[in-house]
N, C-alpha and C positions, 0 to 999 in steps of 0.2 A: 029560674034566673041561672046563668051559666056561670061556673067559677073562673074567677081570674087568678092567675099565677102572682106569686110573690114579685117575680120581675117585672111583670105587666105594671102592677099596683106601682112599684119603684118608678118604672117610666113615666106614669101619670103623674106621681109628684114632682118628678123632675121638671115635666112639661110645665106645671103650673107654678114652681118654686119661684122663678125672677118675679113673673107677674104678680104672685101672693104678696112677696117682699113689699114691695112697689105701691101697691093697690090702695083704694081708699078703705074706711073701716068698712064700709057697704059691700064692697066688693070683695073685700075679704071673706065676708060672711058667705057671699054666695058662692064664692071658691071652695069654702068648706064644706056647703051644702051638697056641690056637686061632686066633689071627692068622698066624701063619707058615705053618699048613696052609690058611688061606683064601685068604690073598694071596699065597702063594708066595715069601715074603721070608725071608731068612735072621735068626737071633734077634739076631744085632746091628742088622741093618737094621730090623728090627721096634721094637726098642728105642727107636731114634733117631727112628723115625717116630711113636711114642707120643709121645717127649718135644717133639718138633715139634707136633705135634696139640694137647698140652697148653698151649703157649705160644700158641697160635691160641684155643684154649678161653678163654671169658671166665670165669673162676672167681669166685663172690661173695665169695671168700676175698682177691680180688687187690686191692690200693688200687688207688683211680683216682687218677689224678695229678689235684690242684685246680689251676686256673689262677689265677695270682696277679693279683690287680687291678691296673691301671694306677696307677704312683703321681701322674701327671700329667695333668691334663686334656687334654681333645681340642683345645680352642681353645689350649692352649699349646704343646701341640706344633705346631698349624698356623702359630702367630705365631712359633716358632722357626724354623720351614722357611722362612717370610716373611724373617725377620732373615737367615739364612745365605743366602739367594739375593741378596739385596743384597748384603752385605757382600763378597762374594767367593767364595763356597762352600769356605771353609776346612775343616780336620777340626775335629773335636771339642776337642782340647787348643787349638788356637788361639781357636777360636770362646770358649771360656771366658775366656781371655785378654781378648778383645775386647770380651764383655759386662761382664768385670771393670772394664775402662777405659773403661766408658760407651758402648759400643755403641746400647745400646735407647734411652738417653737421646737421643742424637743423631739417632737415626732418629725418634723419636716429636717432638723438637722442629721436624723439618721434615716433619712430617704423612707420612712414610715407609712407617710400619708400620701394618699393618690385620691385623682378625681375616678369618678365611676361607682359604679356598685359593686360589693365585695372587695372593695381594696384593691380594685385592679384598673390600671389606664394610665395615664400620664401623672408623673409626680408634681405634687403641690409645692410651688416656691412661696417664699416668704411675703414676697411682696404681690400676690395676688389679691385680686378685691373679694374674692371669696373668704380669706381669713377676717378681713374688716368686718364683714359681715356676720361670719360665726361669733366674732367678738361682741357685737351689738345685740345678740339675740338673749332675750331673758331666759330664766328658769323655765316659766309657763311655756314660753315658746318651745323649748326645747324638749320640753316633755310630749308636749303636741307633735312636734317632727317625729319623736322617736317612737312615738304607741305601736305603728306598724313593725317596725323593727325589733320592738320587745316579743311580739307576737312570734315573729320568725324564728329568734335566738330562743325563746322560751323551750326546754328541754320536753319531747314528748314523754320521756320514759316518767318523768313525775305523776305518778298517779297512785292512786289506793287500789287494794285488791278488787278485781271482779269477781262475782259468784259465779261460780264453776258448774258447768251443765251437771245433769242428774249423774250420766254415764261415768263421766270424769270423778266424781264423788265416789262413786262405788269402786272404780278403779285403785283408789289412793286407801292402802290399808293404815288406820287409826288405831291407838289403843284404847282400850274402854277403861273404866274403872276397876270392872269386873274381871279383866281380861287377866293372863299369865303374865306380868312383866320379866323381862331380861334381868338376872340376877346378878349379872355383871357389873363392876363397878364403873360408874361415868355413864349409865344409860340414862337417856333425856329424850323426851318426847314432847314437842311443842306443835302449837297451831297457831298461825297468826290470821285475825280476821280484822278488817277495817270497818269500824262502823260508822 
């Protein structure tokens, strides 16, 4: 008997998955017999593979998840990111309090708040609909909208020490407990390693 590849076995399971799912008990037993002989699987494994294949099979009866439309405009999100960056990059709860205490009005009065990314573009006025949109946002919504901006603003230099290569380790001289130390006052030898 010729050996069947794993890919071919999965294709066979995919071929019978929909039929197996809606079949009667007798027909399910026959499908299991066919696949166990063809693929050289046990009945339990065949059942499991058929269920996995059915999950991969896109059935017309399965409901497709509808994408919820954004509640706030992209301009409002950009202005929010700009206000967050100027005001010290606080979390959503603190930013809501700052907005309630007049953060947006102060930024607008000094012409600091702009449309567009990186705070470049036309200046936002106090009567723009974007301002009322931002004032309606909850702290959770603000945190969700600021997630990508937080990643961009995070400094790349904040990391621990990396392991040095073997050649680099041999090039850096370091004192050992048995080596001669400099006897002059103020001599100090340190080594930092992150664990």
